[in-house]
C-alpha positions as CSV (number, residue, x, y, z in Angstrom):
1,M,51.9,173.6,-113.1
2,S,49.0,175.8,-113.2
3,T,47.3,178.2,-115.7
4,V,47.5,181.8,-114.8
5,V,44.4,184.2,-116.1
6,L,44.3,188.0,-115.3
7,H,40.8,189.4,-114.7
8,L,40.4,193.0,-115.3
9,Y,37.4,195.1,-113.5
10,D,36.2,198.6,-114.0
11,L,35.5,199.6,-110.5
12,S,33.2,202.5,-112.1
13,N,30.9,200.1,-113.9
14,G,31.1,202.1,-117.0
15,M,30.8,205.7,-115.3
16,A,34.5,206.7,-115.6
17,R,34.0,206.6,-119.5
18,Q,30.6,208.3,-119.5
19,M,31.3,211.1,-116.9
20,S,35.0,211.9,-117.3
21,P,34.9,214.2,-120.4
22,M,32.5,216.4,-118.7
23,L,34.5,216.3,-115.3
24,L,38.0,216.2,-116.6
25,G,38.0,217.3,-120.0
26,K,39.2,214.2,-121.3
27,Q,38.0,210.6,-121.4
28,I,39.2,208.0,-119.1
29,D,37.9,204.3,-120.0
30,G,37.8,203.1,-116.5
31,I,38.9,202.7,-113.0
32,W,40.9,199.4,-113.2
33,H,41.4,197.0,-110.8
34,S,42.7,193.1,-111.4
35,G,42.9,189.9,-110.1
36,I,45.0,186.9,-111.0
37,V,43.4,183.5,-111.3
38,V,45.7,180.4,-110.5
39,Y,45.0,177.0,-108.6
40,N,41.2,177.6,-108.8
41,K,41.4,180.6,-106.6
42,E,41.5,184.5,-107.4
43,F,44.2,186.6,-105.6
44,Y,43.3,190.4,-105.7
45,F,44.3,193.5,-103.4
46,G,41.9,194.4,-100.9
47,G,43.7,196.2,-98.2
48,G,46.2,193.4,-98.2
49,I,46.5,190.3,-100.7
50,C,43.3,188.6,-100.6
51,F,41.9,185.3,-102.4
52,D,38.6,184.2,-103.1
53,N,36.6,181.7,-105.2
54,I,36.9,182.6,-108.9
55,G,34.4,185.1,-109.6
56,S,33.4,185.7,-105.9
57,T,35.5,188.9,-105.4
58,P,33.7,192.2,-104.2
59,Y,34.4,193.6,-107.7
60,G,31.8,191.8,-109.6
61,R,32.2,190.5,-113.1
62,P,35.5,191.1,-114.8
63,I,35.1,193.0,-118.0
64,Q,38.1,191.2,-119.5
65,T,40.2,188.4,-119.2
66,F,43.6,187.4,-120.5
67,H,45.4,184.1,-120.4
68,L,48.9,184.7,-119.3
69,G,50.3,181.4,-119.6
70,T,51.3,178.8,-117.0
71,T,53.3,179.0,-113.8
72,T,55.5,176.5,-112.1
73,Q,55.2,178.0,-108.8
74,S,53.6,175.5,-106.4
75,E,50.2,176.0,-104.9
76,H,51.5,176.2,-101.6
77,S,53.6,179.5,-102.6
78,F,50.3,181.1,-103.5
79,M,48.8,180.7,-100.0
């Protein structure tokens, strides 16, 4: 069993919130991307399903994390 955590990234690094009212006429808080952390790896979509060491994805540091619970899936099923 392993803990499962969701990492949430803003690909715009805050620019969507700042520029969207001028460009779109409404505020958009971010351009979101996510990664799932399980078995000491972070899984994310990057042209296919990829995994990396936690915090080493191309998306920088997550702006929020959410603890989702645990999984009974084996580590092998994630690889």
